[in-house]
N, C-alpha and C positions, 0 to 999 in steps of 0.2 A: 415854476412853482418850487418852493423850498422843501426840504426834507423835514417831516414831522415824526417824532418818536415820543412815546409816553411810557412811563413805568411808575407803578405805585408800590412803594416798599416802606417798611418801618425804618426810622432813622438809624437804628442800631444794626440793621441788616443791609444798609446801603454800601455799595462798593464802587469801584471805578469801572467795572466791566461795561456798564451801560454807556458811560461817557466815551470809552475807547471805541465801542461799536459805532456810536454816533459819528465820531470824527472819521473813522475809517470809511464809513459809507459815503461821506462827503467827498473824499478824494483829495489828492495833493493840491490841486489848484485852489480849491475853496479853503483848505486849511491855511495855505500861504496867504490868501487874500484876507482871511480873518486875523491872522497874526500881524500882517502889515497894518490893518486897520487899528489894531491895538497900539502899535508903535506910533502911528500918526496921532491917535487920541492922547496917548501919554505925553507926547511932545507938546500938543496943544494945551494940555492942562498945566504944563510947566512954563507956558508962555513962549514956546519956541515956534519957529517957522517950519511947518510941515513940508514946504516946497524945497527945502534944502536937504531932505533926507535921502540917503542912499545906503545900499548894503555895503558893509565893510568887507573888503577882500584882502587877504594876505597871500602873497606869492613867495614861495621859498624854493630854493634849489638845493637838494641834498646830494652830495657827491662823496663817494668813498675815496679817502686819500690812499694813494699807493705809495708805500715806502718800504724799502728793503729791510728784512730782518737782520739784526746784528748777529754776527758770527755764523751766518749761513744756516741758521736753524730752520727747521720746518715747523709749521703751525700744527699743533695737535688740537682736536676739537674740544677736549676737556680741559685745556689749559687756559688760565686767565691771562689776557693780553693787556 
């Protein structure tokens, strides 16, 4: 059984609090499923093949370069390098 919530307000008094509460009560798995359903629907509207969809992943490695300071200077915290 799904989650049902109702609220009656004047249009000028409506805010996003109700929407936020609704989605938070659903939980992460259902939020992800709803978002993925929107992606599949959007691709279908554009004539694409929903079977070819996948999440995009980017992997990067950040590494600090170690290089000696010229003139044997020490680094000061407030100095621009």
